[in-house]
N, C-alpha and C positions, 0 to 999 in steps of 0.2 A: 792730904793724901790724894792720890790719883787713881783710885780704884775705878775700874770700868771705863777708863779713858785710854784705851789702847789704840793707837794709830801711829803711823810712820811720821816721825818728826823730820826725817830727811837730814838730820844733822844740823838743823838750823833753828834759830829762834822763831817765835810766832810771827813777828813782823817781817822777818826775812823770808820766811816760808810763804806768807800771803802775797808778798810782792813778787816772788818768783813764780808762783802759780798764776797770778794775774797776768804777768808778762807772757808766760807760755800760752795761756788761753787766748790772748790777743794774737799771738803768732799763729796759732792753729786756725783761728777764724780767717785771718788774712791769707795764709798760704795753704790751708786745707790739709797739710801734712807736715809733721815735724819729727825729727829723730832725737831721742833722749834715752835715758836709762829706763829700765823696766819699772823700777820703783816710782820714779817721777811720773811715768806715763799712767800708772794705776791711780796715783793721787790726782793727776790732772783730769782724768775721766770723772772722778767724783766731783770735781770742782766745776767743770764746764757743762755737764749734761743738765743739771737743774737750771742753768742760765739759758740753755737752748729751749727747754720747755717753757720757761718764762717768756721768751721772745715770741712765742706763738700768739700770745695775747698782746697785740700792738696798741698799748695804751700808754699814757703819760706816766702812770704809776710804775708800770713794768719797765719802761725805759729808765726811770730814775733808780729803780732797784738794781737793774743790770749795770748801770753806769757806776754804781758804788763798788762793784766788783771788777769792772773793766774800765780803767781810766782813759782809754783811747777812744776818741769820738768816731774815728774811721771804723774801728772794729765793731762798735755798737751799732752804727748805721748799717754796716754790711750784715750783721747778725739779724737785725729786724727786717731787712728787705730780702736779700738773696737767700741766706741760710734758712730763715723761717719759712719761706715759700717752698724750699726744696724738701724740708722735713715735715711739711704740714700734715701728711697722712701717716707719718711714722709715730707709733705710740711710745717709743723709747729706743735706747740702744743707738745713739747717734754717732758714736765713735767706735773705731776698731783698733785693736792693738796687735801688731805683727812682730814676733820676736826675731831678733837678728843674732849674729855671732857675738861672742863676748868681746869687749873692748880690749885692744892691745895696751898693755901697761898695767892697769889695775884689775883686769879681768872682770870688769863690771858687766852685768847683763844689759844688753842694748835692745831697743825696740823702736818701732815706728808707730805713732798714733795718728790716725787720720779720720776725717769725716766720711761716714759710710757712703753717702749719696754722691760723692765726688770721685769715686774710684771707678773709672769707665771700664777697666778690664774686668773687675768683679761683677759689675752690672751686666756686661755682655755675657759672662759665663752663666749668670743666673737666668738670663733670657733664654739661652740655649737649653738649660735644664728644664725650664718651664715649657719650652716648645716640644721637648721630647718626653714630657710627663704623660702624654696620652698612651704611650706604650707601657702597659703595666705587666708585671710578672706574676703569674698565678702560682701560688705555692700549694703543694699537696698537704702541708701540715695544717692548713686552715680547717677550723671546725666550727660548728654552731652557726651563728648568723652569717659569718664570712663565707662558709661553705655553701649555705643555701643561696646567698647572693650570687656566688659564682655559678652555681647550678642553674639559677633562674636566668642569668645572663647568657649562659651557654645554650639553654633550651631553645630559644627562638632561632638560633643560628643553625641548629641541627636540621639536616635535610632528610626527606623521606627516603627510605631504603629502596634502591633500584634493583635489588637482587631478584625478586619474584618476576618482574616484568622481563628482565633479561633472560631468566631461565625459560620462561614460556616461549619467548622468541627463539631461543636456541633450540628448544624441543621441536617447535614448528619447522624451523629450517632443517633440522636433522631428519624429520619425517619426510619433508619434501625431497631432500636429497636421496633418501633411501628409496622412495617411490620411483624417482628418475632412474636410479641405478638398477632397480628391478626391471623396469620397462626396457632399458637398454640391454640388460643381460638376457631377457627372455626373447626379445625380437629376433636375434640371429638364430637361436635354437629352434624357434618355430619354423623359420624359413628353411633351415637345414633339414628338419624332419619332414616338412611338407614337400620339398622339392623332389626327392626320389619317387614319392608316390605319384606325383603329377607326371613325372617322366615315364614311369612305368605304365600309367594309364594311357597317356597320349601316344607314346612311341610303340609301333607294332613290334611284336616279338619276332625276331628273325629266325628262320629255320636254320637249324644247324646242318651244315654240309660236312660230310666226313672228309677228313683231310687225306692226304696221300698215304700217310702212315696208317691211319685207321681204316682205309678202304678194305673191303672183304677180299680175301685171296681167291684167285681164280682156281676152280677145281682142276685137278690134274686129269690128263687124258686117260691114264690107266684106271683111275677111280671111276670115271664115267663109264668106261667099257665094262667094268665089273658090275656096275649098277644095271647096265643094259642086259648083261647076261643073266 
């Protein structure tokens, strides 16, 4: 019985399947990227990632163990020199599977399997994301420790309010302008009021001379004679 032995046989016998995965693993190490069906790519990832982990320990025993799975000397040498140095700081996840459109004819699901550290475009995109990671977005939903952290970060950046100082300055400026306006407004009024008084005191009052119209009429001759009589 085969209870609990569920895995994809890939429509092949055990010997055929092992030989196929061994050849595909050597091709992936040499070319860093291969195109195959999605089912084969998933099985190849299970097959090659333990070998890459084993290659980090460059000993005779590790080389003999890996060579029993990869019968090509060139692939084994490249795995222990170049690939092992490239993935030395990576704890796992050495391969990436990218899905493609289905294959024309049998409509099989296709995919690309590649070594993660050899895709320059992906590495460049990650570098740009890390460079822009300094700009963080503050959410209003945060509560608890997150909210206190954001409040503490924002506290030192807050500046002292300038409103009282500006209001005092504005009040002083307004008072000064009012005083100037009052002085300017009062000066001409005082001059106008004082000027007639000075003129009246200094200039002598001219005697009024009766005009020709207002001159007293000469008494008539008959009236004078009556007065004499």
